[in-house]
C-alpha positions in Angstrom: 0.1 0.2 -0.3 3.2 2.0 0.5 4.2 1.6 -3.2 0.6 2.7 -4.5 0.6 5.8 -2.2 4.2 6.8 -3.2 3.2 6.6 -6.8 -0.1 8.8 -6.2 1.7 11.6 -4.5 4.2 11.4 -7.6 1.7 12.0 -10.0 -0.2 15.1 -8.5 3.1 16.5 -7.7 3.1 16.3 -11.9 -0.4 17.7 -12.2 0.4 20.3 -9.4 2.5 21.7 -11.7 0.8 21.2 -14.9 -2.0 23.1 -13.0 0.2 25.9 -11.9 1.2 26.8 -15.8 -1.9 26.7 -16.9 -4.0 28.1 -13.9 -5.1 30.2 -11.4 -6.4 30.1 -8.4 -9.5 32.1 -7.5 -10.7 30.8 -4.3 -9.6 28.0 -2.0 -11.3 26.5 1.0 -8.5 28.3 3.1 -6.1 30.4 3.1 -3.1 28.1 3.4 -2.7 24.5 2.6 -2.8 21.5 4.7 0.8 20.0 5.7 -0.8 16.1 4.4 -1.4 18.3 1.2 0.7 16.6 -2.3 1.8 14.2 0.7 2.5 10.7 1.6 0.9 10.3 5.5 0.8 6.5 7.5 -2.7 5.5 7.6 -4.6 7.3 4.9 -5.1 6.9 1.5 -4.1 11.1 0.4 -6.2 11.5 -3.3 -6.9 14.2 -5.7 -9.5 15.3 -8.6 -9.4 18.1 -11.0 -13.1 18.5 -12.3 -15.3 21.2 -13.5 -17.4 21.8 -10.7 -16.8 21.0 -6.9 -19.0 18.1 -6.9 -17.6 16.3 -9.6 -14.6 16.6 -7.7 -15.9 14.5 -4.5 -17.4 12.1 -6.9 -13.1 11.9 -8.2 -11.7 11.6 -5.5 -14.3 9.1 -3.7 -13.9 6.7 -6.8 -10.2 6.8 -6.7 -10.8 5.7 -2.9 -12.5 2.9 -4.1 -10.4 1.7 -6.7 -6.9 2.2 -4.4 -8.9 -0.2 -1.4 -9.6 -2.8 -4.2 -6.1 -2.0 -5.5 -4.9 -3.1 -2.0 -7.2 -6.3 -1.2 -6.7 -7.4 -4.5 -2.7 -7.7 -3.2 -3.5 -9.7 -0.2 -6.6 -12.0 -1.5 -6.2 -15.6 -2.5 -8.8 -17.4 -3.8 -10.0 -21.4 -3.9 -10.4 -21.9 -8.2 -10.8 -25.9 -7.1 -11.5 -27.5 -4.0 -8.3 -27.9 -3.4 -6.1 -25.0 -4.6 -5.5 -21.9 -4.0 -4.8 -18.8 -6.0 -3.4 -15.5 -5.7 -3.5 -12.6 -8.0 -0.6 -11.6 -9.5 0.6 -9.2 -12.5 -1.9 -8.6 -14.8 -4.8 -10.2 -13.0 -5.1 -7.0 -10.5 -4.6 -4.9 -12.9 -7.5 -6.9 -15.2 -9.4 -7.1 -10.6 -9.1 -3.9 -9.9 -10.2 -2.0 -13.9 -13.2 -5.3 -13.2 -14.5 -3.9 -9.5 -13.9 0.1 -9.6 -16.2 0.4 -12.5 -18.8 -1.8 -11.0 -19.2 -0.5 -7.4 -21.9 1.8 -8.3 -24.1 -1.2 -9.4 -22.6 -3.8 -8.0 -23.3 -3.4 -4.8 -23.5 -7.5 -3.7 -20.6 -8.1 -5.7 -17.8 -5.5 -3.9 -19.5 -4.9 -0.5 -16.3 -3.7 1.4 -16.1 -0.5 -1.0 -20.1 0.2 0.0 -19.2 2.5 3.2 -17.2 4.8 1.2 -18.4 8.4 1.9 -17.6 11.7 2.1 -18.6 11.1 5.7 -16.0 9.4 6.5 -13.7 12.4 5.0 -11.1 13.3 7.9 -10.0 16.6 6.5 -10.3 17.7 3.3 -8.5 21.4 0.7 -10.1 22.3 -2.6 -8.7 24.8 -4.8 -10.6 27.0 -7.7 -8.9 27.6 -10.9 -9.0 29.7 -13.7 -8.2 28.6 -17.5 -5.6 31.5 -17.9 -6.9 31.2 -21.8 -10.4 30.5 -21.8 -11.3 31.1 -18.7 -13.1 28.3 -17.8 -13.1 27.2 -14.7 -12.1 23.9 -12.7 -11.8 22.2 -8.8 -8.5 20.6 -7.5 -10.1 18.7 -4.7 -7.9 17.0 -2.0 -8.8 14.6 0.2 -7.3 12.6 3.4 -9.6 9.1 4.0 -8.6 6.7 6.3 -7.3 3.5 5.6 -4.5 1.7 8.2 -3.1 -2.0 7.9 -5.4 -2.8 10.7 -8.3 -2.2 8.5 -6.9 -3.2 5.2 -6.6 -7.3 6.8 -10.3 -7.4 8.1 -11.1 -6.1 4.3 -8.6 -9.4 2.8 -10.0 -11.8 5.8 -13.9 -10.8 5.0 -13.0 -11.4 1.3 -11.9 -14.8 1.5 -14.6 -15.4 3.7 -17.5 -14.6 0.9 -15.4 -15.8 -1.6 -15.3 -19.6 -0.1 -19.0 -19.2 0.7 -19.9 -18.5 -2.8 -17.3 -21.5 -4.1 -19.4 -23.9 -1.5 -22.2 -22.9 -3.3 -21.3 -23.5 -6.5 -19.8 -27.1 -5.2 -23.2 -28.0 -3.8 -25.1 -26.5 -7.0 -22.8 -29.0 -9.9 -23.6 -31.4 -6.9 -27.0 -31.7 -6.6 -27.7 -31.9 -10.2 -28.2 -35.4 -10.7 -31.1 -35.0 -7.3 -33.4 -32.9 -8.6 -36.9 -33.7 -6.9 -38.8 -31.2 -8.1 -39.5 -29.7 -10.5 -39.4 -25.7 -9.2 -35.6 -26.8 -7.6 -34.6 -26.3 -11.7 -35.6 -22.9 -12.0 -34.7 -22.5 -8.0 -30.8 -23.5 -8.7 -30.6 -21.0 -11.7 -31.7 -18.6 -10.1 -28.8 -18.9 -7.2 -26.8 -19.5 -10.0 -26.7 -15.6 -11.0 -25.4 -13.9 -9.0 -22.2 -16.8 -8.8 -21.5 -15.6 -12.8 -21.1 -11.9 -11.6 -19.1 -12.5 -8.7 -16.6 -14.2 -9.6 -13.7 -12.9 -10.9 -11.4 -15.4 -12.2 -12.4 -17.3 -16.1 -12.1 -20.5 -14.5 -14.8 -20.5 -11.7 -16.9 -17.9 -14.2 -16.6 -20.9 -16.8 -17.8 -23.3 -14.2 -21.0 -21.2 -13.4 -22.3 -20.6 -17.3 -21.4 -24.3 -17.6 -23.5 -25.3 -14.6 -26.2 -23.0 -15.8 -26.8 -24.6 -19.0 -26.0 -28.0 -17.0 -29.7 -26.4 -15.8 -31.3 -25.5 -18.7 -31.1 -28.9 -20.3 -33.1 -30.8 -18.0 -36.0 -29.4 -19.4 -35.7 -31.2 -22.1 -35.4 -34.4 -20.3 -38.4 -34.7 -18.8 -40.9 -36.8 -20.3 -44.6 -37.4 -18.9 -45.8 -40.3 -18.2 -49.5 -41.9 -17.3 -51.8 -44.9 -17.3 -55.1 -45.2 -16.2 -56.4 -46.6 -13.1 -59.9 -47.1 -13.9 -62.9 -45.6 -15.9 -62.4 -41.2 -14.6 -59.2 -41.5 -13.3 -55.6 -41.1 -14.8 -52.3 -40.7 -12.8 -49.4 -38.8 -14.4 -46.0 -38.5 -13.6 -42.9 -36.2 -14.8 -39.5 -38.2 -15.5 -36.3 -37.0 -15.2 -33.3 -39.2 -16.2 -35.9 -42.2 -15.2 -36.8 -40.7 -11.2 -40.5 -38.9 -11.0 -40.3 -35.5 -9.8 -42.3 -33.4 -8.4 -44.2 -30.7 -9.0 -46.5 -27.8 -7.7 -49.0 -26.6 -10.1 -51.5 -28.3 -11.7 -51.8 -28.5 -15.3 -54.3 -26.9 -17.8 -57.1 -29.3 -18.6 -59.4 -29.7 -21.8 -61.2 -32.4 -23.2 -63.6 -32.7 -26.2 -66.1 -34.7 -24.4 -65.4 -35.8 -20.3 -66.5 -32.9 -18.2 -65.7 -32.3 -14.6 -62.4 -31.8 -15.5 -59.9 -31.8 -12.2 -56.0 -32.2 -11.3 -55.0 -33.1 -7.6 -51.7 -33.6 -6.1 -50.5 -37.2 -4.5 -46.9 -38.6 -3.2 -45.5 -35.2 -1.9 -46.4 -33.5 -5.8 -45.0 -36.3 -7.6 -48.3 -38.1 -9.0 -50.3 -35.8 -10.8 -54.6 -37.2 -10.2 -56.3 -36.2 -13.9 -60.0 -37.0 -12.3 -62.7 -36.9 -15.2 -66.8 -37.5 -15.8 -67.4 -39.3 -19.4 -71.1 -39.9 -19.6 -70.8 -37.9 -22.6 -68.3 -39.6 -24.6 -69.6 -41.8 -26.8 -68.4 -44.6 -27.9 -67.8 -43.9 -32.2 -65.9 -41.1 -31.5 -62.2 -40.7 -30.8 -62.3 -39.4 -26.9 -59.4 -38.1 -24.7 -58.6 -35.5 -22.4 -55.3 -32.7 -22.8 -53.5 -31.9 -19.6 -50.8 -29.4 -20.9 -47.7 -28.1 -18.0 -45.8 -25.5 -17.7 -41.8 -26.6 -17.6 -39.0 -24.8 -18.6 -41.8 -21.4 -19.6 -42.7 -23.8 -22.3 -46.2 -25.6 -22.5 -46.2 -29.4 -23.0 -48.8 -31.3 -23.1 -49.9 -35.2 -22.2 -53.0 -36.8 -24.2 -54.5 -39.7 -23.0 -57.7 -41.2 -24.4 -60.7 -42.6 -23.1 -62.0 -46.2 -23.6 -65.9 -45.6 -23.0 -66.2 -49.2 -23.4 -64.1 -49.8 -20.7 -61.5 -52.3 -22.6 -58.6 -50.2 -21.6 -55.4 -51.1 -22.9 -52.9 -49.8 -20.8 -49.8 -50.2 -22.2 -48.0 -47.4 -21.6 -44.4 -46.7 -23.8 -41.4 -45.2 -21.0 -38.0 -44.5 -20.9 -36.4 -43.0 -24.3 -36.9 -43.7 -27.7 -34.0 -44.9 -29.4 -33.5 -43.7 -33.3 -30.2 -44.8 -35.5 -30.1 -44.2 -38.6 -28.3 -46.2 -41.2 -27.3 -43.6 -43.3 -27.1 -39.9 -43.4 -26.3 -36.9 -45.4 -27.2 -33.0 -45.0 -30.4 -33.7 -46.7 -31.7 -37.2 -45.9 -31.4 -40.2 -43.4 -31.7 -43.4 -44.4 -33.6 -46.2 -42.3 -34.1 -45.5 -39.1 -34.6 -48.0 -36.4 -36.8 -47.3 -33.9 -35.9 -49.0 -30.4 -38.1 -47.9 -27.4 -39.5 -50.1 -23.8 -43.6 -50.5 -24.2 -44.8 -51.1 -20.4 -48.2 -54.0 -20.4 -50.1 -54.0 -17.4 -52.9 -55.4 -19.0 -53.0 -59.4 -19.2 -54.5 -60.0 -22.1 -52.1 -60.5 -25.6 -51.9 -58.1 -27.5 -50.2 -57.1 -30.8 -48.3 -53.5 -31.7 -49.9 -52.6 -35.6 -48.1 -49.8 -36.6 -46.1 -46.7 -35.5 -46.1 -42.8 -36.1 -43.6 -40.7 -35.1 -43.3 -36.5 -35.1 -39.0 -37.0 -35.2 -37.3 -33.4 -34.5 -35.4 -32.3 -37.4 -37.5 -34.1 -40.0 -39.4 -32.8 -42.6 -42.2 -35.6 -43.0 -43.6 -38.0 -40.0 -41.7 -41.2 -40.0 -44.7 -43.9 -40.2 -43.8 -48.0 -39.6 -47.7 -49.9 -40.9 -47.9 -53.6 -41.0 -45.4 -54.4 -37.6 -47.5 -57.1 -36.3 -45.6 -58.4 -33.2 -47.3 -60.1 -31.2 -46.6 -59.2 -27.2 -48.0 -61.4 -23.6 -49.7 -59.9 -21.0 -48.1 -57.9 -18.3 -44.3 -57.2 -18.3 -42.5 -55.2 -19.8 -41.1 -55.6 -23.8 -38.8 -53.9 -25.9 -40.7 -52.7 -29.4 -37.2 -52.6 -31.8 -38.4 -52.2 -35.7 -37.0 -50.6 -38.8 -39.0 -47.9 -40.9 -37.6 -48.6 -44.4 -36.6 -45.5 -46.4 -35.3 -42.0 -47.1 -36.2 -39.4 -44.8 -36.0 -35.3 -45.5 -34.0 -33.4 -42.5 -34.9 -29.7 -42.0 -33.1 -27.6 -39.5 -33.5 -28.2 -36.0 -36.1 -25.0 -34.3 -33.4 -23.0 -31.7 -35.8 -23.6 -28.8 -37.9 -27.1 -30.3 -38.9 -29.4 -27.0 -36.4 -33.0 -27.7 -39.1 -34.9 -27.5 -40.3 -37.8 -29.7 -44.1 -37.5 -30.1 -46.8 -40.0 -32.0 -48.6 -43.2 -31.5 -48.8 -46.6 -32.4 -51.7 -48.8 -32.6 -52.1 -52.5 -31.1 -54.8 -54.8 -31.3 -55.9 -56.9 -28.0 -55.5 -60.6 -28.9 -58.6 -61.8 -27.0 -62.1 -59.2 -28.2 -59.7 -58.1 -31.2 -60.4 -54.3 -30.4 -58.6 -51.6 -31.3 -56.4 -48.6 -29.2 -54.0 -46.2 -29.8 -51.9 -45.5 -27.6 -50.2 -41.9 -27.4 -46.2 -41.7 -27.3 -44.4 -38.6 -26.1 -40.6 -39.2 -24.8 -37.5 -37.7 -24.8 -34.9 -39.1 -27.7 -31.5 -40.4 -28.3 -30.2 -40.2 -32.0 -27.1 -41.5 -33.7 -27.2 -38.2 -36.0 -26.8 -34.7 -34.9 
């Protein structure tokens, strides 16, 4: 700090010499300049400013005090760039630290708490001269202050800064560890909100990059969420939000609509991990396609899940689950050839059934993928893998910027006992071997 004060004094001497040659003093705060003026004084910062008004000169002096305190702290702090490595600012890093922090002290109060208490009320002494340019007659003020700043204060600021730095580092580490343990949809946005001040705070590139990467990882979770459900009987349907194979809770209920069902309502169960959708199907006709659509708000976007009502009561509880795996035999910029589709289907229905056809809307494909005459039989209750290939060339289109990474569509299955045909809705995340 003494070196810094010496440099400040030298600069002031040079400034004063220039001012004396160009300006004349027309007024001053006291007849005689104080003894500390343009000097180095232990446990004080002596700073000056040359501005058109007294108020501007005062503000410039305070800004310079902030800058010098930041410089002093920067030269003494250590910070963690990993859980087991402490770093110290050196050389150009100090300059970058000072420039960043001193330029944002007015708008970044939470980040630079140790300079927020600096004010004119703490100035111990001041001295000003009103100057007039000998040629242009313009008026300026030369303002100097004596601001107390002891070594004891510096040590306290450094200690407080390092304590705060460790707290931010611990918060970042905790958020990284929680990424794979999301229990509720709302936890995702809460974590993103917590990352924002960390990105603003970290003054080193390594931790700032960690925070930015972590924020993106949390945002990507939204596209990994699928909605799965099954009927528990006429009038009730239970669905869940699934993230990485595990159900997560949600605090808000979906918006419901139906082409025929009435008395639509939704309630939460199992601490929000189950959404029970209740409906009355008295007005639904066997000759019509009867459905209820539930629309959830996920990551700020509406995501719909539709289920169908079997009025006859012969409900085929066969549900696709997990992810859809798509593998093209070959690809070009414009075409995908012979796409293999593999997905898990879970049957809770005792009768044997046959998958007859498959219709899928795939992000990045211009036309709907249709596979007819599949005719693969399965036994009753159990989990099975549907593995088919849609032969031919499928035109590619660019993915939309905010397109949700889900495969949507349906498959038709036939009850081997009654020969009834039911359509099963597919709305699942996917993995493809093309970009």
